[in-house]
FIPAZA-582323 format. One record per residue (C-alpha): residue number from 1; chain; residue in one letter; x, y, z. Coordinates in nm, 4 decimals, decimal comma. Example, Ala and Ser with C-alpha at 12.3 -4.5 7.8 and 13.67 -1.06 7.14 Angstrom:
<tordos>
 resi chain resn        x        y        z
    1     A    a   1,2300  -0,4500   0,7800
    2     A    s   1,3670  -0,1060   0,7140
</tordos>
This chain:
<tordos>
 resi chain resn        x        y        z
    1     A    m   0,0107   0,0116   0,0196
    2     A    d   0,1489   0,3555  -0,0908
    3     A    p   0,1951   0,6237   0,1956
    4     A    q  -0,1136   0,8696   0,0629
    5     A    t  -0,3384   0,5605   0,0648
    6     A    q  -0,2059   0,4638   0,4368
    7     A    k  -0,2412   0,8102   0,5652
    8     A    k  -0,5770   0,8496   0,4089
    9     A    n  -0,6997   0,5193   0,5925
   10     A    k  -0,5532   0,5624   0,9258
   11     A    p  -0,8526   0,8153   1,0505
   12     A    r  -1,0769   0,5887   0,9314
   13     A    n  -0,9309   0,3158   1,1379
   14     A    g  -0,9047   0,5202   1,4425
   15     A    w  -1,2564   0,5982   1,4203
   16     A    t  -1,3518   0,2673   1,3604
   17     A    r  -1,1628   0,1236   1,6533
   18     A    l  -1,3487   0,4272   1,8633
   19     A    v  -1,6935   0,2894   1,7971
   20     A    a  -1,5715  -0,0753   1,8242
   21     A    w  -1,4518   0,0093   2,1745
   22     A    m  -1,7510   0,1876   2,2402
   23     A    i  -1,9853  -0,0607   2,1115
   24     A    g  -1,7825  -0,3614   2,3087
   25     A    r  -1,7974  -0,1766   2,6507
   26     A    r  -2,2035  -0,1391   2,5669
   27     A    l  -2,2511  -0,5198   2,4751
   28     A    r  -2,0193  -0,6396   2,7753
   29     A    t  -2,3241  -0,5485   2,9902
   30     A    i  -2,5269  -0,7647   2,7789
   31     A    p  -2,3394  -1,0966   2,7679
   32     A    d  -2,4289  -1,3580   2,5038
   33     A    s  -2,6305  -1,6365   2,6139
   34     A    p  -2,5238  -1,9849   2,4882
   35     A    l  -2,6361  -1,9990   2,1192
   36     A    d  -2,7498  -2,2940   1,8853
   37     A    f  -2,6133  -2,1626   1,5602
   38     A    i  -2,7249  -2,4273   1,3567
   39     A    r  -3,0816  -2,3961   1,4427
   40     A    l  -3,0674  -2,0218   1,4620
   41     A    f  -2,9311  -2,0382   1,1028
   42     A    r  -3,2067  -2,3067   0,9703
   43     A    e  -3,5283  -2,1358   1,1560
   44     A    p  -3,6930  -1,8724   0,9720
   45     A    k  -3,5797  -1,5457   1,1299
   46     A    d  -3,5047  -1,1734   1,0148
   47     A    w  -3,1762  -1,1444   0,9154
   48     A    l  -3,0047  -0,8064   0,8665
   49     A    l  -2,7222  -0,8033   0,6213
   50     A    v  -2,5045  -0,4892   0,6151
   51     A    m  -2,4218  -0,4441   0,2635
   52     A    p  -2,0455  -0,2475   0,1578
   53     A    v  -2,0249   0,0916   0,0426
   54     A    e  -1,7382   0,0443  -0,2007
   55     A    a  -1,9039  -0,0695  -0,5363
   56     A    y  -1,6712  -0,3833  -0,6240
   57     A    a  -1,7623  -0,5193  -0,2823
   58     A    f  -2,1151  -0,4946  -0,3212
   59     A    d  -2,0961  -0,6615  -0,6456
   60     A    k  -1,9113  -0,9312  -0,5267
   61     A    v  -2,1497  -1,0201  -0,2392
   62     A    l  -2,4762  -1,0014  -0,4139
   63     A    p  -2,4804  -1,3326  -0,5733
   64     A    f  -2,4372  -1,4745  -0,2455
   65     A    i  -2,6754  -1,3035  -0,0836
   66     A    m  -2,9374  -1,4310  -0,3909
   67     A    e  -2,8099  -1,7796  -0,2943
   68     A    l  -2,8594  -1,7553   0,0735
   69     A    m  -3,2110  -1,6706   0,0322
   70     A    e  -3,2917  -1,9516  -0,2066
   71     A    n  -3,1415  -2,1945   0,1094
   72     A    l  -3,2973  -2,0114   0,3927
   73     A    k  -3,6688  -2,0820   0,3395
   74     A    g  -3,8884  -1,8615   0,5284
   75     A    a  -3,6419  -1,6172   0,6451
   76     A    r  -3,6909  -1,2428   0,6031
   77     A    i  -3,3854  -1,0498   0,4770
   78     A    h  -3,3182  -0,7101   0,5525
   79     A    l  -3,0453  -0,5004   0,3582
   80     A    l  -2,8651  -0,1837   0,4707
   81     A    v  -2,7631  -0,0574   0,1602
   82     A    p  -2,6541   0,2848   0,0442
   83     A    y  -2,9171   0,4957  -0,1126
   84     A    d  -2,7166   0,4848  -0,4379
   85     A    f  -2,7262   0,1215  -0,4902
   86     A    r  -3,0800   0,0503  -0,3965
   87     A    h  -3,1254  -0,0258  -0,7238
   88     A    w  -2,8517  -0,2931  -0,7856
   89     A    v  -3,0793  -0,5174  -0,5707
   90     A    t  -3,4050  -0,6530  -0,7269
   91     A    v  -3,6816  -0,7045  -0,4661
   92     A    t  -3,8698  -1,0364  -0,6078
   93     A    t  -4,0052  -1,1424  -0,2850
   94     A    p  -4,1893  -0,9899  -0,0377
   95     A    k  -3,9198  -1,1844   0,1995
   96     A    l  -3,6766  -0,9837   0,0946
   97     A    k  -3,6362  -0,5954   0,2291
   98     A    v  -3,4104  -0,2951   0,0824
   99     A    h  -3,3070  -0,0333   0,3534
  100     A    p  -3,1643   0,2278   0,1974
  101     A    f  -2,9479   0,4787   0,3727
  102     A    h  -2,8835   0,8706   0,2854
  103     A    k  -2,6098   1,0587   0,3244
  104     A    q  -2,8308   1,2484   0,5394
  105     A    d  -2,8595   0,9570   0,7680
  106     A    l  -2,4940   0,9807   0,8604
  107     A    v  -2,3164   1,2264   1,0743
  108     A    l  -1,9552   1,3044   0,9824
  109     A    g  -1,9938   1,0941   0,6649
  110     A    r  -1,9608   0,8258   0,8939
  111     A    f  -2,1291   0,7715   1,1865
  112     A    p  -2,4881   0,6636   1,1790
  113     A    r  -2,7515   0,8777   1,3296
  114     A    r  -2,9849   0,7644   1,6207
  115     A    t  -3,3000   0,7391   1,4011
  116     A    l  -3,1025   0,4948   1,1508
  117     A    l  -2,9750   0,2960   1,4228
  118     A    d  -3,3608   0,2622   1,5843
  119     A    r  -3,4788   0,1964   1,2298
  120     A    m  -3,2372  -0,1139   1,2238
  121     A    h  -3,3260  -0,2210   1,5980
  122     A    n  -3,7063  -0,1830   1,5459
  123     A    l  -3,6644  -0,4744   1,2503
  124     A    k  -3,5821  -0,7337   1,5447
  125     A    p  -3,3324  -0,9408   1,3534
  126     A    e  -3,2225  -1,2731   1,5040
  127     A    v  -2,8896  -1,2822   1,2744
  128     A    a  -2,7050  -0,9679   1,2068
  129     A    m  -2,4194  -0,9931   0,9384
  130     A    d  -2,1486  -0,7039   0,8128
  131     A    l  -2,0510  -0,8040   0,4853
  132     A    c  -1,8167  -0,4969   0,4233
  133     A    p  -1,4722  -0,6179   0,3901
  134     A    d  -1,3358  -0,3894   0,6470
  135     A    p  -1,5724  -0,2824   0,9296
  136     A    s  -1,6690   0,0794   0,9594
  137     A    p  -1,8218   0,2811   1,2373
  138     A    l  -2,1277   0,2601   1,0233
  139     A    s  -2,1643  -0,1385   0,9926
  140     A    l  -1,9858  -0,1795   1,3805
  141     A    s  -2,2844   0,0452   1,5130
  142     A    v  -2,5372  -0,0659   1,3257
  143     A    i  -2,4506  -0,4477   1,4087
  144     A    g  -2,3718  -0,3739   1,7824
  145     A    a  -2,7379  -0,1931   1,8140
  146     A    s  -2,9276  -0,4271   1,6162
  147     A    g  -2,9861  -0,6538   1,9084
  148     A    a  -2,9421  -0,9449   1,6894
  149     A    r  -2,8356  -1,2794   1,8710
  150     A    v  -2,5793  -1,3874   1,6195
  151     A    r  -2,3794  -1,0845   1,5172
  152     A    g  -2,1065  -1,1671   1,2525
  153     A    s  -1,8638  -1,0740   0,9946
  154     A    i  -1,6095  -1,1440   0,7134
  155     A    s  -1,3420  -0,9324   0,8674
  156     A    r  -1,1653  -0,9670   1,2381
  157     A    k  -1,0574  -0,6136   1,2180
  158     A    h  -1,1803  -0,4307   1,5426
  159     A    g  -1,4897  -0,6697   1,5764
  160     A    d  -1,3736  -0,8933   1,8299
  161     A    a  -1,5817  -0,7555   2,1143
  162     A    i  -1,8833  -0,7140   1,9118
  163     A    f  -1,9308  -1,0161   1,6855
  164     A    n  -1,9732  -1,3659   1,8185
  165     A    f  -1,9535  -1,5344   1,4442
  166     A    l  -1,6408  -1,4376   1,2819
  167     A    v  -1,5324  -1,6524   0,9794
  168     A    q  -1,1608  -1,5554   0,8769
  169     A    s  -1,0660  -1,7300   0,5568
  170     A    g  -0,7463  -1,7173   0,4516
  171     A    a  -0,8001  -1,6313   0,1219
  172     A    e  -0,6576  -1,3045  -0,0459
  173     A    e  -0,9574  -1,2902  -0,3016
  174     A    l  -1,2995  -1,0965  -0,1902
  175     A    e  -1,5055  -1,3407  -0,3657
  176     A    d  -1,3242  -1,6262  -0,1956
  177     A    r  -1,3652  -1,4692   0,1349
  178     A    y  -1,7505  -1,4389   0,0708
  179     A    r  -1,7600  -1,7442  -0,0326
  180     A    a  -1,5966  -1,9273   0,2917
  181     A    f  -1,8389  -1,7078   0,4775
  182     A    f  -2,1735  -1,7662   0,3095
  183     A    a  -2,0618  -2,1754   0,3293
  184     A    y  -2,1072  -2,1307   0,6637
  185     A    l  -2,4665  -1,9790   0,6545
  186     A    s  -2,6196  -2,1896   0,3857
</tordos>
């Protein structure tokens, strides 16, 4: 990575670490009960999937979500997507809901406003998954505030205190990382 990119990403990682620490402290006061992941993944439930804000990653994960929908009969899937990507998802079933978020839903372009967090919490998901290649303050906040019993991610960065379901593959390619993650979910 060139020095300019490192300098540009450094503040984002700092904010992400701060948000992860704050959410981890809040979640520590509400310990997770023992979970039967197999039963939770198989029974019809509400799922919240936080989609990536990068077009490349969004495009890579979309086919895996459609395959997951076919495998999870009866589950309702809620996708939190950037407003500009809302038309990339074709809704063909009432079991799929798209929840676009606008720039107005964010503070300083990074942090979700309370109204967005409340909107996602009111969905009452049993499973919440962060599909962003690198967690962001937005994705960590939404997953942490969702109230989901299973909180998962494809990235371990900054999320150990938030996520209770992590799939860390050794793959370098993003598509292979998604493939490994969704293999556990289907």
